TORSEMAR-713287 format. One record per atom (N, C-alpha, C): x, y, z; residue in three letters. Coordinates in pm, whole numbers, plus 50000, padded with zeros to 5 digits. Layout:
! TORSEMAR-713287
XYZALA ...
//
This chain:
! TORSEMAR-713287
411843012920490MET 412933003620442MET 413102992020474MET 412382986720550LEU 412342969220601LEU 410922965620551LEU 410352973120482THR 408862965520429THR 409212953620356THR 408462941720393GLY 408542929220344GLY 409232919320435GLY 409872924720540VAL 410772918120647VAL 409712913020748VAL 409912901020799THR 408702895920895THR 409622891321024THR 409182899021124VAL 410202897921253VAL 408742889521350VAL 409512879321394ILE 408652872021505ILE 409442872921656ILE 408682880021758ASP 409142885621856ASP 408712878422004ASP 409832873122048PHE 409792863522162PHE 410312873622286PHE 410422884422254SER 411052892422385SER 410252895022482SER 410722896622603ARG 410052901522721ARG 410772912422786ARG 410342919922860HIS 411052931822936HIS 411302944222822HIS 412122954122881LEU 412192965622791LEU 412822963222634LEU 414132957122704PRO 415172959822565PRO 414522952422427PRO 414042940422423GLY 413352935822318GLY 412162943322248GLY 411282946922305PRO 410132956122255PRO 410902966022198PRO 411822976522266VAL 412482988322182VAL 412902982522081VAL 413762972122072CYS 414272967621961CYS 413382965521823CYS 412102955321852THR 411182957621755THR 410442967921703THR 410312976021815MET 409782989121792MET 410462997721699MET 411742995721696ARG 412653002221565ARG 412412999321477ARG 412402983221454LEU 412112976221326LEU 410952979421298LEU 409842980121362ALA 408552981721293ALA 408572998921249ALA 409293004421316ASP 409203019221244ASP 409723019721112ASP 410843011421093LEU 411443011820978LEU 410513002520876LEU 409482998420906GLY 408532992520817GLY 408542975020808GLY 409012968920911ALA 408952954120935ALA 407712951120975ALA 407122941120964GLU 405932936321002GLU 406482925521125GLU 406062932821238VAL 406382925421388VAL 405422916921437VAL 405452905521488ILE 404652896421517ILE 404992892921676ILE 404512898521743GLU 404622894621924GLU 404082879421937GLU 404892870021999ILE 404182859722066ILE 404352861522202ILE 402862861522265ASN 402852863422414ASN 402202848422429ASN 402562848022587SER 401792839622635SER 400472835622672SER 399832823522680PHE 398672820422698PHE 398472808222764PHE 397432808522878PRO 396582818122934PRO 397122830023020PRO 398152825823098ALA 398582837723191ALA 399002847023096ALA 398002856423059HIS 398562867422980HIS 398652880623019HIS 399902888723010ASP 399812901123079ASP 401042911722961ASP 400422914922864PRO 400982922022764PRO 401682931722842PRO 402972934022781GLY 404282943422807GLY 404582943122967GLY 404602931923048PRO 405212933123159PRO 405662940823232PRO 407062942923171SER 408132955023204SER 407512969623145SER 406412969923074THR 406222983623044THR 405042989823132THR 405052983823283HIS 403932988423368HIS 404503004923408HIS 403773015223327ALA 404383029823386ALA 404003028623531ALA 404773038223590VAL 404493043823746VAL 403333053423715VAL 403333061323614ASN 402053072323606ASN 401123065723602ASN 399863067623694TRP 398863061823670TRP 397853062123553TRP 398103074623500GLU 397473078123363GLU 398163070323239GLU 399183069723232ALA 399963059623150ALA 399713044823166ALA 399443044523287ARG 399363029023339ARG 398023024823282ARG 396923031123341GLU 395713028623293GLU 395323027223158GLU 395673035523074THR 395213039022965THR 396333030022837THR 397263025422907GLY 398003018622819GLY 398903026122723GLY 399053039622750ALA 400063048322682ALA 401343044522643ALA 402043034922752PHE 403363033222748PHE 403363021122637PHE 402453011122684TYR 402282998422601TYR 402233003522457TYR 401293013722430LEU 400893014822294LEU 401803023922202LEU 402653028122278ARG 403913036122241ARG 405123028522215ARG 405433018222303SER 406633007922262SER 406162997022158SER 405052994322185HIS 404682984022075HIS 403912987621962HIS 404083000321930ARG 403243004221795ARG 403432996821691ARG 402852995821580ASN 402942986721457ASN 403152970821506ASN 402922968221605HIS 402992952621630HIS 401512945521648HIS 401942935521598LYS 400472924521607LYS 400742912821705LYS 399762907721778SER 400282897521886SER 399402885621866SER 399962873521880ILE 399792860021900ILE 399972854822022ILE 398602850722056SER 399012842522235SER 398622828122194SER 399912824722254LEU 400022808122247LEU 400502800122352LEU 400042790322419ASN 400272779522498ASN 401652773722489ASN 402532778922526LEU 403782774522478LEU 404122758422563LEU 403122757322669ARG 403192746222743ARG 402982734022697ARG 402442735022569THR 401702723222478THR 402522722722363THR 402452711022320GLU 403082704522194GLU 402642711922097GLU 401212716622058ASP 400592720121968ASP 401152739321964ASP 401172743322085GLY 401352757522089GLY 403062758922050GLY 403882750422091LYS 405132748622047LYS 405382747921907LYS 404642740321821ALA 404462740121700ALA 404462748221625ALA 403382756221663LEU 402642766721616LEU 403752777321583LEU 404552782821725ALA 405432791121736ALA 406872784921625ALA 407022775321612PHE 407952769321531PHE 407642773721397PHE 406552770021364ALA 405872772021228ALA 406412787121186ALA 405912792621288LEU 405822811121244LEU 407432815521239LEU 407912810021326ALA 409452812221335ALA 410302808221195ALA 409722797121163SER 410762790521035SER 410482799920896SER 409122808220915GLN 408752815020836GLN 409282827420818GLN 409882833220918ALA 410102848020922ALA 411482849220887ALA 412052862920878ASP 413262868320845ASP 414002871520946ASP 413562874121075VAL 414072876721212VAL 413602869621299VAL 414162863721401VAL 413532860421555VAL 414372869521640VAL 413452876721747VAL 413882881621862VAL 413602875121993VAL 414472872422072GLU 414392866422214GLU 415022873422316GLU 414402874422444SER 415412879922536SER 415042870122679SER 414722856622672TYR 414922849222790TYR 416512845522812TYR 416562840322934ARG 417702837422983ARG 418272824122867ARG 419872822822891ALA 420072815722792ALA 419582800822814ALA 419382791022723GLY 419072779622728GLY 417532775422755GLY 416572787922783VAL 415072786822799VAL 414492783422660VAL 414862789422565LEU 414082783822429LEU 414482775422354LEU 415932766322384ARG 416372753422363ARG 415582747022417ARG 415042748922537HIS 413822740722613HIS 412692737422527HIS 412352746222468LEU 410972746822410LEU 411552743722258LEU 412492738822228GLY 412672735822079GLY 412722750321972GLY 412872761522024LEU 412502774421952LEU 414072782421935LEU 415102772321939ASP 416652779621965ASP 417012781621815ASP 418092788121809TYR 418472788921666TYR 418932776421605TYR 419772770221675ASP 419912754521604ASP 418852748421560ASP 418052750321634SER 416722740121590SER 415922745421454SER 416092759521503LEU 415112767721366LEU 416312765621248LEU 417672773121267TRP 418612769121148TRP 418762757121058TRP 418442744421147ALA 418322733221038ALA 417192734420940ALA 416042740320973VAL 415112742920862VAL 415252753820786VAL 415832763420878HIS 415702779820790HIS 417002783420797HIS 418172780920738PRO 419652786920731PRO 419672801720691PRO 418842806220662SER 418972820820645SER 418272831320728SER 417802822920840LEU 417312829520952LEU 418042838421008LEU 417712849521058ILE 418412861121160ILE 418072859821288ILE 418822857821384TYR 418242850921531TYR 418702860721602TYR 418322869821681CYS 419022879821779CYS 418272875821930CYS 419332873322024SER 419152871622157SER 419762885322230SER 418622889022278VAL 418802903522377VAL 419132898822502VAL 419882899222576THR 420142897622719THR 420982908622791THR 421132905422931GLY 422072915422981GLY 423582909423016GLY 423882897523008TYR 425142894223044TYR 425602882622911TYR 424572882822820GLY 425272872722697GLY 424842860122707GLY 425412854522614GLN 425272839422600GLN 426382830122672GLN 427322837822730SER 428612828222783SER 429152836022873SER 430262831722927GLY 430992837823016GLY 430462833623184GLY 431232840123272GLU 430692835423420GLU 429542840223484GLU 428822848523425MET 427542857523476MET 425962852323398MET 426432847823268TYR 425262843123156TYR 424212838023224TYR 423912829823317GLN 422792828523399GLN 422302832423462GLN 422942844123528LEU 422432854423631LEU 421262863023593LEU 420252864123686GLY 419282874523662GLY 419962888423683GLY 419172899423584GLY 420032913923623GLY 419012922223536GLY 418952933123623ASN 418072944723570ASN 418892956023533ASN 418502965823503ASP 419202978323435ASP 420342984723508ASP 420032985123646LEU 421002989923731LEU 422202978223735LEU 421702966023755ASN 423112956623748ASN 424102958523641ASN 423412959823532ILE 424242961723429ILE 424922973623427ILE 424482985323449GLN 425172994723452GLN 426272996123580GLN 425712986023677ALA 427152987523762ALA 428222977823741ALA 427912965023668VAL 429122957323642VAL 430122962323509VAL 429292969723428SER 429962973923334SER 430922986423353SER 430852992023447GLY 431433003523523GLY 430683018423500GLY 429623015623417PHE 429063026523380PHE 428333034023476PHE 428093027223587LEU 427433033123684LEU 428273043823781LEU 429613039923772SER 430713045923847SER 430893058223788SER 430563062623682ALA 430753076323643ALA 429593080423646ALA 428623080523717LEU 427353084923746LEU 427653090723895LEU 428063098923953ARG 428123103924086ARG 427773116524148ARG 427293119324272ASP 426853129624324ASP 428183136124379ASP 427563146824460GLY 428783156124492GLY 429893150024609GLY 429043138124681GLU 429913131624757GLU 430373117424702GLU 430393117924583GLY 431163107424530GLY 430473092024528GLY 428913093624562LYS 428393081124562LYS 427393078724439LYS 427583064924355PRO 427093064124255PRO 425573068424245PRO 425243074024141VAL 423613079824118VAL 422733070024050VAL 421583066624087ILE 420673059423994ILE 419973066423898ILE 420193066723769ALA 419613071823680ALA 418033068723667ALA 417253080123634ASP 415843076423626ASP 415373067123508ASP 416473072323421ILE 415963065923280ILE 416773051423258ILE 416083040423224PRO 416573026423225PRO 417643026623106PRO 419083033723127ILE 419853036123009ILE 419953024922922ILE 420423012323025ALA 421183001822963ALA 419742992822853ALA 418712994122927ASP 417622988122837ASP 417492995322725ASP 417453009622717TYR 416713017522591TYR 418133013522478TYR 419253015322520ALA 420713016222444ALA 420593000522374ALA 420582989222465VAL 420562976522388VAL 419352974222286VAL 418452977922291GLY 417372979222218GLY 417712984422105GLY 418492996022097LEU 418643003821967LEU 419722994321906LEU 421042990621982TYR 421632982821953TYR 421462969921868TYR 420462962621930ALA 419932952721864ALA 419422953621729ALA 418802965921712SER 418142967321604SER 419002971021489SER 420332979021552GLU 421142978021422GLU 422032967621383GLU 422422959321482GLN 422682947121458GLN 422002937821365GLN 420752939821365ILE 419812932021288ILE 419892938021157ILE 419762950921135CYS 420042955421022CYS 421142952220928CYS 422072950821011ALA 423412947320935ALA 423502932920920ALA 422882924520968ALA 422682911620914ALA 421452908420799ALA 420652917120815LEU 419952919820694LEU 420702920020581LEU 421702931220587VAL 422372934320474VAL 423132924920444VAL 423832916720501GLN 424692904120477GLN 423832893520433GLN 422672890920450ARG 422082880620405ARG 421722883320246ARG 421322897320234ALA 421012902520085ALA 421952897820024ALA 423482901620076ARG 424782896519971ARG 424992883619981ARG 424982877320091THR 425562865420087THR 424472850120051THR 423372855120127GLY 422462843520172GLY 422132837620281GLY 423322842220377ARG 423422835820502ARG 422672841120612ARG 422262837220706GLY 421592841120816GLY 422712844120935GLY 422242847721046ALA 423102848421158ALA 422392846721288ALA 423392843921357TYR 423252842621499TYR 423752857221596TYR 423092865821637LEU 423372874421755LEU 423262876021850LEU 424002876421924ASP 424372875622112ASP 424562888422132ASP 423342898622169VAL 423492909222186VAL 423322911822347VAL 424532916322407ALA 423872917322576ALA 424382934522614ALA 423462939522684SER 423952951722730SER 424892953222801SER 425332945322895GLY 426652944822956GLY 427702948722875GLY 427922939422758ASP 429032942822633ASP 428642958822589ASP 427592964222556LEU 427532974722513LEU 427752985222604LEU 427532985422713LEU 427892996922824LEU 429222995722859LEU 430112982022851SER 431202981422887SER 431962985022759SER 431952983222624SER 432322990222558SER 432653004822565SER 431323012522584TRP 431143027922627TRP 432173030122701TRP 432383023822801MET 433513026322913MET 434603025222900MET 435093018022825GLY 436193015022723GLY 437023030222657GLY 435823036622591LEU 436003047422500LEU 436113059622610LEU 435473057622720HIS 435083066322831HIS 436883069022911HIS 437223052922921ALA 438793057822973ALA 439793061522889ALA 439463059722773ILE 440503063522650ILE 440403079322662ILE 438963084822681LEU 439073100122691LEU 439563105722800LEU 439453096722925GLY 440243103923032GLY 441453100823026GLY 441993098722937ARG 443553093522948ARG 444233085123047ARG 443443075623063CYS 443553063723149CYS 443573067223314CYS 443173077023347ARG 442533081723456ARG 441553072223520ARG 441273073123652SER 439803065423676SER 438723073923623SER 437713064423603SER 436443071923575SER 435893080723674SER 436203081523781GLN 436033091923893GLN 436813105223886GLN 437913099823861GLU 438993113923835GLU 438613119723688GLU 438523112223591TYR 437693120023481TYR 436563129923484TYR 435513121323556SER 434393124923569SER 434483139723655SER 435263139823762SER 435513151623847SER 435983162223776SER 437113160323696ALA 437823172823646ALA 436693177223519ALA 436103169023455ARG 435173172523354ARG 434113183323426ARG 433603176723535HIS 432443183423581HIS 432823197723681HIS 434143197623688GLU 434803208323775GLU 434873222023696GLU 434983219323525ARG 435273230123463ARG 433983241123469ARG 434483252923494LEU 433293265023482LEU 432413266723360LEU 433173261123237ALA 432253258723103ALA 431573250923090ALA 431493240623185TYR 430943229423175TYR 429813225923292TYR 428973231223331GLN 428083231323456GLN 426553235023404GLN 425813229823522VAL 424243235123519VAL 424213243723623VAL 423583255223557TYR 423423268523662TYR 421903269823666TYR 421403271223790GLU 420123274423823GLU 419643290223792GLU 418293293023749THR 418003305323669THR 417003311723792THR 416473323723737SER 415893331823851SER 414693325123884SER 413843315123816ASP 412903314223827ASP 412703293523906ASP 413803295023927GLY 414023280823991GLY 414133266723883GLY 414363271323774GLN 414873260323664GLN 416153263023649GLN 416883255823496TYR 418073252723498TYR 418463253623373TYR 419693255223350VAL 420393258523220VAL 421363251923201VAL 422023246623091ALA 423253238323074ALA 424503244423008ALA 425143250823064LEU 426213255522978LEU 427593246422940LEU 427813242722824ALA 428733232722787ALA 429663237822687ALA 430273246322701ALA 431163255922622ALA 432363249622650ALA 432583239022609VAL 434183232122618VAL 435083236422496VAL 434623238722396GLU 435483244822288GLU 435823259822329GLU 436663262422314GLU 437153279522352GLU 436223287822273GLU 436303285522156LYS 435413294122064LYS 433753297322119LYS 433193286222193PHE 431693285322257PHE 432093294922409PHE 433273294022454TRP 433533299422576TRP 433433315722563TRP 434353318422457LEU 434313334122434LEU 433423340022369LEU 432443333522326ASN 430993334622245ASN 430303341822353ASN 430013333022468PHE 429283334222607PHE 430063346322683PHE 431453344422690CYS 432003356222771CYS 431523369422703CYS 431423373122583ARG 431463382222508ARG 429913388522506ARG 429153378722504ALA 427563380422503ALA 427213386622619ALA 427703380222742VAL 427043386422845VAL 428223397722935VAL 428783403722862GLY 429673410622878GLY 430573412022969GLY 431213400122983ARG 432353393623071ARG 433873394522981ARG 434463399422920ASP 435503395422870ASP 436583391122940ASP 436433401623071ASP 437783392323166ASP 437423380123188ASP 436413370323180TRP 436353358023189TRP 437063352723111TRP 437433357123017GLU 438063349422880GLU 439043337922885GLU 439963343322991SER 440993337323020SER 440703323223114SER 439673325123142ALA 439293310723243ALA 438773302823180ALA 438813298723038TYR 438473291122956TYR 438523274523024TYR 439763272023073GLN 439953256223100GLN 439803257523280GLN 439383268023341ALA 439573268723463ALA 438633258423544ALA 438963253623654THR 437943247623745THR 437233255723855THR 436103250223879VAL 435623256624000VAL 436573261024125VAL 437293248924150SER 438293250724287SER 439633261024250SER 439633262924130GLU 440743271624084GLU 440193285324099GLU 439013288124063GLN 438753300924024GLN 437183302024097GLN 437143301424224PRO 435833299924287PRO 435053313724307PRO 435643323324279GLU 435093338024288GLU 434433338724122GLU 435173331824011VAL 434083334723893VAL 433063323723881VAL 433113313323956TYR 431873303623979TYR 430883313524063TYR 430853317524146GLU 429923325824256GLU 429613336424149GLU 430183343624053ASP 429853355323976ASP 429073350523866ASP 429553335723840LEU 428593326023723LEU 427333326323784LEU 427333320123877LYS 426013317023954LYS 424943327323953LYS 425473337924012ALA 424663349824026ALA 424383355223897ALA 425103354623806LEU 424673358423652LEU 423333354023609LEU 423673337923619PHE 422453327623586PHE 421183333023650PHE 421423331923819SER 419933335323878SER 419493351123863SER 420263356723766SER 419543371323738SER 418643369023654SER 418593358223559ARG 417563358023433ARG 416763345323445ARG 415513342923399THR 414703334323381THR 415373321523279THR 414843309623266GLN 415193298023190GLN 414983303423044GLN 413743307223022ALA 413433314022910ALA 414273323722858ALA 414833330422946GLU 415833343422885GLU 416783337922824GLU 417393329722921TRP 418883322622873TRP 418553314522764TRP 417063307322742SER 417333299422615SER 417453307522500SER 416553320222516GLU 416333328022421GLU 418143334222368GLU 418883334722442LEU 420613338922459LEU 420983327422378LEU 420833316922406GLY 421393305722370GLY 421173300822206GLY 419653308022187MET 419443306222032MET 419953317521951MET 420353328522003GLU 420773339221941GLU 422683339521922GLU 423413331922042VAL 424493333622055VAL 425303316422056VAL 426093315021957ASP 426613302321950ASP 427573297022048ASP 427023292622182CYS 427673292522298CYS 427473280022375CYS 426883268222295CYS 426393259022334CYS 425493257822498CYS 424583266722515LEU 423883267322635LEU 422463265422574LEU 421783257222674THR 420513251922633THR 419683249822773THR 418523252522772ALA 417543246122876ALA 417483234422926ALA 417473230223056VAL 417343218123123VAL 415783213923109VAL 415553208422999GLU 413813204423018GLU 413383195723086GLU 412543199523193ASP 411763190023263ASP 410683183123198ASP 410463170823251MET 409603162023201MET 407713165823190MET 407613173923265GLU 406393181423254GLU 406153192023146GLU 407223197123087ASN 407273203822964ASN 407893201222860ASN 408643184322867TRP 409353180622767TRP 408563181322618TRP 407203175122623ALA 406173177422494ALA 406193188722429ALA 406383199522516ASN 406133213522429ASN 407393220022414ASN 408323213122441SER 409933221322420SER 410153223822309SER 411073232122272LEU 411253237822151LEU 411763227722041LEU 413043214422097TYR 413573207621983TYR 412563194821996TYR 411583192522073VAL 410913182722063VAL 409733186321962VAL 409073197221980THR 407923200421881THR 408643203921750THR 409663211121755SER 410333216221605SER 410913202021507SER 411303190721589ARG 411563176421527ARG 410153167921520ARG 409253170321574GLU 408173162221591GLU 408523147921636GLU 409043147321755ILE 409603135021800ILE 408733132521879ILE 407523142521932ALA 406313131622046ALA 405333126421992ALA 405523115321998TYR 404363108721944TYR 402953110722003TYR 401923114321947THR 400803114622036THR 399833104921979THR 399323096822113LEU 398623083922089LEU 396963089822175LEU 396153084122124PRO 394703087422197PRO 394713078722324PRO 394323085222432TYR 394563082022571TYR 392933075022570TYR 392963061322625LEU 391743054422612LEU 391243054822773LEU 389673056522811GLU 389063056122923GLU 389393044622957GLU 389593044523108LYS 389533032623183LYS 388703020423174LYS 389043010623126ARG 387703002723141ARG 388042989723214ARG 387142982923293THR 387622969723347THR 386362959723272THR 387162945023285SER 386672938523213SER 385562932823282SER 384622925823231SER 383412919923299SER 384002906723345SER 383012900923441ALA 383212887623494ALA 383282879623387ALA 384472867323443GLY 384522857723320GLY 385212863423210GLY 385452877523181SER 385952877623042SER 387572876523057SER 388172878622935SER 389862881422943SER 390172888823014SER 391502886223069LYS 392422896323186LYS 393102905323086LYS 392732904122936TRP 393702916222871TRP 393062927522879TRP 394012939222867ALA 393512951422918ALA 392752955022774ALA 391882967622821ALA 391252973122718ALA 392002976822588ALA 393122978822618TRP 393852989022513TRP 394732976622426TRP 394562964822464TYR 395522955222372TYR 394432948822272TYR 395262947222193THR 394462940322071THR 394862926422062THR 394202913122035ASP 395102901622031ASP 394562897921882ASP 395582892021776HIS 395242889521634HIS 395602875021614HIS 395522863521720THR 395962851821667THR 395162846321570THR 393982848021591HIS 393232840221480HIS 393482846921347HIS 393522859121351GLU 393732866521227GLU 395302862921156GLU 396122860521239LEU 397432859021192LEU 397482841421197LEU 397002833121243LEU 397112819621235LEU 396492816321092LEU 395552823021049ARG 394762820820911ARG 395782827520815ARG 396272840120827LYS 396982843720732LYS 398452837120712LYS 399132835920836LYS 400552830520813LYS 400822813920802LYS 400022808420859LEU 400112791520834LEU 398832784620798LEU 397602794520750ARG 396682790320641ARG 395712779220739ARG 395622783420860LEU 394892774820948LEU 393272774720910LEU 392672762620902ALA 391332766920882ALA 390482766420973ALA 389182771620993GLU 388472772721130GLU 388452762021187GLU 388302750221160SER 387962738521245SER 389142736921318SER 390422741321264GLU 391572738721314GLU 391762748421441GLU 391382761621407LEU 391522769821510LEU 390382764221632LEU 389512760221587SER 388092758621696SER 388892746421786SER 389672736521706ARG 390332724421778ARG 391302731321877ARG 392032743521857LEU 393262744221918LEU 392742752222045LEU 391562761722007GLN 391112769222107GLN 390482759822218GLN 389862748022178LYS 389042741722279LYS 390362734722375LYS 391582731822297LEU 392552725022360LEU 393042734722473LEU 392792746522483GLY 393662758822534GLY 395262761922492GLY 395242760722337VAL 396112763322294VAL 396172779622287VAL 395192782722226ILE 394942796322177ILE 393512802822244ILE 393862817322247PRO 392282821922303PRO 391412821622218PRO 390412824122262ALA 389212827022193ALA 389192839422115ALA 388422843022011ILE 388442855621940ILE 387752867122043ILE 388572877322070PRO 388142886822165PRO 386772891322125PRO 386092893722229THR 384702902422200THR 384572919522250THR 
//
């Protein structure tokens, strides 16, 4: 759908690459501008898992269909090359703190002067204005200031840190959506756009909707009320696994009760654990009498919103993931170390600097050689 669209990606950390990954999946040509000589591809994509880290699996997944150019942006030549590439692109994505690319002459205003149809997207945590826009922040900070973290609490009421970087993933998807909308506008009007995309804005908007759903109660009160429902719980199975019952609508709860032969529970449709603790204990005993697989089978046969809680070990082989072909398979590379004096690039990283500068800017070999000698670009990888 985006074939023919060129994206220059100055972003770092997870949100930007998630955004450009989605654009690449839709057919766009994505060219990453990486720093040189201090090069560390995907600094925020250092997976905790040893195998994924050493083989580059996470980087290969999140940067799939990208090509990379390495430039020394501390030099005038490096900045000029980056500017030339961006001024030919359809879209520029960046994730630096506000003002950094202006200092390099790669900001929207500078590029707009020569390329008014450019779509320029800044992906940050706190946006380009407001009291906090210059502060550093990570996923947990964004969840905290937006109010999102207050909705995730343990049994004692303490906010819980999610294992998934929710804000980073969400704002990457949101940025790609905004860029696609801007491309539609440009096709109609010829106008470019500057997009100030902040993960704090996104999660705050979610919390606004959450507050409305909670009928203006505090997020903790609404969360507690919902989590107290007998029909909306996570239950442990006989094999130490878990299933999720989310029979919020009455029809689903009635289907479940009839399927397990407990018509006497039907009246407990909206009941909470504290209101009917004896039913809650019976439910726990019931779920602990069968394995997760057995409950999953029932959930497939009976329309009652009952599903397995898939753990990460079995995620790739789970029913939904396999049937929807969601799990991308990537070849794991053997761990390789660079020889003395060679590039610091990982074995799984491919640099396209020379290839793309020849193709995009029509630079001759003599010019590439000059830039290489000046330390503006790297040598051709061997």
